[in-house]
BALOBA-1460 file (C-alpha; in Angstrom, 3 decimals):
// residues 62
<rec num="1" residu="m" x="2.837" y="5.226" z="-11.392"/>
<rec num="2" residu="a" x="-0.172" y="3.855" z="-9.590"/>
<rec num="3" residu="r" x="-0.219" y="3.756" z="-5.806"/>
<rec num="4" residu="r" x="-0.939" y="0.056" z="-5.653"/>
<rec num="5" residu="c" x="0.497" y="-2.859" z="-3.680"/>
<rec num="6" residu="s" x="2.368" y="-5.369" z="-5.859"/>
<rec num="7" residu="i" x="1.216" y="-8.357" z="-3.791"/>
<rec num="8" residu="s" x="-2.325" y="-7.693" z="-2.588"/>
<rec num="9" residu="g" x="-3.373" y="-5.143" z="-5.220"/>
<rec num="10" residu="k" x="-4.577" y="-2.749" z="-2.525"/>
<rec num="11" residu="g" x="-5.050" y="0.767" z="-3.929"/>
<rec num="12" residu="p" x="-6.545" y="4.127" z="-2.981"/>
<rec num="13" residu="m" x="-10.046" y="4.315" z="-1.507"/>
<rec num="14" residu="t" x="-12.369" y="7.314" z="-1.479"/>
<rec num="15" residu="g" x="-14.386" y="8.878" z="1.276"/>
<rec num="16" residu="n" x="-15.354" y="12.196" z="2.807"/>
<rec num="17" residu="n" x="-13.713" y="14.771" z="5.014"/>
<rec num="18" residu="v" x="-16.428" y="15.740" z="7.486"/>
<rec num="19" residu="s" x="-16.097" y="19.118" z="9.199"/>
<rec num="20" residu="h" x="-17.551" y="20.129" z="12.557"/>
<rec num="21" residu="a" x="-20.411" y="21.791" z="10.620"/>
<rec num="22" residu="h" x="-20.937" y="18.428" z="8.864"/>
<rec num="23" residu="n" x="-19.811" y="19.740" z="5.467"/>
<rec num="24" residu="k" x="-18.546" y="16.900" z="3.320"/>
<rec num="25" residu="t" x="-15.719" y="17.132" z="0.783"/>
<rec num="26" residu="k" x="-14.156" y="14.249" z="-1.105"/>
<rec num="27" residu="r" x="-10.812" y="12.786" z="-0.019"/>
<rec num="28" residu="r" x="-8.600" y="9.794" z="-0.789"/>
<rec num="29" residu="f" x="-7.304" y="7.167" z="1.607"/>
<rec num="30" residu="l" x="-3.918" y="6.060" z="0.257"/>
<rec num="31" residu="p" x="-2.369" y="2.693" z="1.158"/>
<rec num="32" residu="n" x="0.704" y="2.654" z="3.397"/>
<rec num="33" residu="l" x="3.230" y="1.641" z="0.714"/>
<rec num="34" residu="r" x="6.865" y="0.784" z="1.368"/>
<rec num="35" residu="t" x="9.536" y="0.096" z="-1.246"/>
<rec num="36" residu="v" x="11.340" y="-3.153" z="-0.413"/>
<rec num="37" residu="r" x="13.988" y="-5.247" z="-2.129"/>
<rec num="38" residu="v" x="12.989" y="-8.833" z="-2.817"/>
<rec num="39" residu="t" x="15.480" y="-11.531" z="-3.785"/>
<rec num="40" residu="l" x="14.227" y="-13.657" z="-6.658"/>
<rec num="41" residu="e" x="14.928" y="-17.361" z="-7.248"/>
<rec num="42" residu="d" x="17.741" y="-16.652" z="-9.698"/>
<rec num="43" residu="g" x="19.606" y="-14.544" z="-7.105"/>
<rec num="44" residu="t" x="18.752" y="-11.119" z="-8.511"/>
<rec num="45" residu="t" x="17.019" y="-8.447" z="-6.474"/>
<rec num="46" residu="k" x="14.031" y="-6.357" z="-7.487"/>
<rec num="47" residu="k" x="12.387" y="-3.361" z="-5.838"/>
<rec num="48" residu="i" x="8.619" y="-3.655" z="-5.356"/>
<rec num="49" residu="k" x="6.019" y="-1.521" z="-3.599"/>
<rec num="50" residu="v" x="4.329" y="-3.411" z="-0.771"/>
<rec num="51" residu="c" x="1.732" y="-2.173" z="1.704"/>
<rec num="52" residu="a" x="2.709" y="-2.366" z="5.371"/>
<rec num="53" residu="k" x="0.158" y="-5.088" z="6.159"/>
<rec num="54" residu="e" x="1.535" y="-7.414" z="3.480"/>
<rec num="55" residu="l" x="5.100" y="-6.628" z="4.553"/>
<rec num="56" residu="r" x="4.179" y="-7.741" z="8.074"/>
<rec num="57" residu="t" x="2.660" y="-10.951" z="6.681"/>
<rec num="58" residu="m" x="5.762" y="-11.620" z="4.551"/>
<rec num="59" residu="r" x="8.056" y="-11.241" z="7.570"/>
<rec num="60" residu="k" x="5.800" y="-13.469" z="9.671"/>
<rec num="61" residu="n" x="5.799" y="-16.278" z="7.078"/>
<rec num="62" residu="s" x="9.525" y="-16.175" z="6.263"/>
C-alpha cells in the first residue's frame, strides 16, 4: 500500500542525510498519515489515510 494522502495526494519525498563530516546518504521524508473514519452521504463510514495538514483543514472547514 502506498504511503499517500487520499485527499491531497501527498507522498514520500527524497533527500539526503548529511553527517557532521558532510557525507551524504539518501533518505525518505514520509508524510504524517493518520487513518480516519469519514461518514459518506449514504450514511456509511469508510477509513481513509489523510495527512495531518489536510486533517487540520478538514476540521477547520467542518
